[in-house]
N, C-alpha and C positions, 0 to 999 in steps of 0.2 A: 028719687031722681039723682041725688048726689052719688049714690053707689054706682049707678049706671055710667055716670060721667067719669068716675075713677076707673072703671073697668075698660073703657074705650081705649086708652093708651096701651093697656096690657094686651088687648085683642089685636091692636095694630102692630105691636111688637111681635106677637106670635105669628101674624100673617107675613111679616117681613122675614122672619127666621125660617118659616116654612118655604117661602119662595127661594131663599138663599140655599136651602138644602136641595132644591130641585135644579139649581144652576149647574150647567155643564162643567165637569172637571176633567181635564186631560191628565190622566195618570200615566206614569212611566211603567215600563216592564219591571217585574219584580224578581227576575231570575236570581237565585242565590249565588253569590260569589262571582257574578259576571259584571264587568264594566263595559258599558256601551258608549260609543260616540253617537249622538243623536243629531240628525239632519232634518230640519223642516223642509217639506216638499211644497211645490207650487200649489198643489191642490189642498193644502192645509193639513195633510197627514204628516206623520213623523216616520223617518227611516232609522232603524236601530242597527248600527254596525258594531258587531262584537269586537271589542278592543283587546280585552284580557280576561282570562278565566281564573278561578281560584283566588280572587282578590279578597283579602281578609277584612277590609274596612273601607269606608267612604274616602278617607284621606289618601289611601293608596290608589284608589280609582282616580281621584283628582290629580295625583302626581302623574299617573299614566296619561291622563288627558292633557295635562300641561306639557309633558314631554312630546306628545304627538303634535300639539300646537306649535311648539318651538321647532320641531323638525320641518313642519309645513312652511313656517316663516323662513327658515334657512334655505328652503328650496324655491323661494320666491313667492310664496303665498301671501295674502294680505288680510286674512281673517284673524283679527285680534281676539275676538270673543268666540268661544265655542260652548256647546252644550253636550252634556252626557247624562247617563242614568246609571244608578247603582241601587239594587235591592229596593225598588219602590220610591226612590228619591231622584229628582232631577238635580243635576250639577251644572252650574254656570261658571265657566272660567272667564274672568274679566280682568281688566288692568288693575282694579282695586284689590282683587283677591278671588276667592272661591266662595260662591253662594250656593245654597241648596234649598229646595222646596219640594213638598210632597205632590204638588200639581203645578201646571203652568199658570193657573189662575190665582194661586195663593202667593202671599208675600214670601220672597226668598230671604233667608237669613245668612249672615256671615259665618262661614265654616273655617276658612283659612285666610290669613292676611299676607300681603307681600312685605318682605323685609326691604331694607334700603337698597339691597343689591338685586331685588327682583325674585328672590326665592320665596317659597310658601312656608308659612309657620302657623301653628295654633295661636289664636289671638292672645291667650293668657301668657304665652311664652315670650312675647315681645316686651323688652324693657320700656319703661315709661320715660 
């Protein structure tokens, strides 16, 4: 009986992991070298607007999204946070910096931070 009692938590953990694997994940487009501006629609779908082609890396895509965000703000827009996608990763431009995640349901991690004057920089490049 003792062996069965010890196996119960392992079986419960396996069931939780199996259910988590079945959870819906919203994945971005994975077009190579294409930077997209992503707009959530009222029906829950996502619209992908091609922003730039032949983009070499995520940081360049983020810089292009930031430039687009600033142009919209100068024209009277009010959207401070925007979302994009690059090669299978979502990009989130926010006031704290640039975050990225492989799906909308996963935790986003910091990719670029804002400097004191608002520019974007790689986190390790900032002086302490």
